[in-house]
C-alpha positions, -999 to 999 in steps of 0.1 A, spaced: -476 -400 437 -483 -425 409 -512 -449 414 -511 -446 454 -546 -451 459 -558 -488 464 -581 -501 438 -612 -498 461 -605 -460 459 -601 -458 423 -635 -471 410 -653 -442 421 -630 -416 406 -633 -437 374 -670 -432 376 -669 -394 383 -644 -391 353 -669 -409 332 -697 -386 342 -676 -357 335 -672 -370 299 -710 -374 295 -715 -339 304 -687 -328 279 -706 -349 251 -739 -332 260 -723 -297 256 -710 -309 221 -742 -323 209 -763 -290 206 -767 -253 218 -801 -263 235 -784 -283 264 -790 -260 293 -814 -280 313 -795 -317 305 -763 -298 317 -779 -286 348 -795 -319 355 -761 -335 352 -743 -311 370 -766 -317 399 -766 -355 397 -725 -351 395 -725 -329 427 -747 -356 444 -725 -385 433 -694 -365 446 -711 -360 480 -725 -397 483 -697 -417 465 -665 -399 468 -668 -376 502 -681 -406 519 -649 -428 514 -631 -435 545 -597 -424 541 -586 -437 573 -567 -468 561 -545 -445 540 -509 -431 551 -516 -395 566 -498 -378 538 -520 -397 512 -551 -387 532 -541 -349 532 -533 -350 493 -566 -368 487 -584 -344 509 -569 -312 491 -581 -327 458 -616 -330 474 -616 -295 484 -607 -284 450 -631 -307 431 -659 -293 455 -651 -259 444 -649 -265 407 -684 -283 410 -698 -253 425 -683 -229 398 -695 -253 374 -731 -250 385 -729 -211 385 -715 -214 349 -744 -234 337 -765 -207 354 -749 -180 335 -753 -200 303 -790 -201 310 -791 -165 313 -771 -157 282 -791 -139 255 -764 -131 229 -750 -161 210 -714 -149 216 -719 -148 254 -735 -183 251 -704 -196 234 -680 -182 258 -700 -197 288 -700 -234 270 -663 -225 265 -657 -220 301 -679 -249 311 -655 -272 289 -625 -257 307 -640 -264 340 -647 -301 328 -613 -305 316 -599 -294 352 -622 -318 368 -610 -344 346 -574 -334 354 -581 -337 390 -594 -373 386 -563 -381 367 -541 -369 395 -560 -389 420 -558 -419 399 -520 -414 391 -527 -410 353 
């Protein structure tokens, strides 16, 4: 489904994607980023709940509504898992374990960005 969402629906996903890139940049900057990541993840979840889940999908075709809601379920799940990954990163005591957790967070952010791309038809 290429560009099926009207423009007014696309903007929140663009903003969400931008916030995901910011988290990725924080992760790349330094190893001492756990608190910044936790704060950004909480803000990301709040943005998702307030700006994206609150979108009124009623004016979209039923098939498109279902398609968007499926993405929302997956994004919500990935955000919860991201929060857990950050908690595990904070608890990591070995540098090897911490690096594995960082990679897991990077992978999760990539997945979330792909979901946004899917919703935006990119």
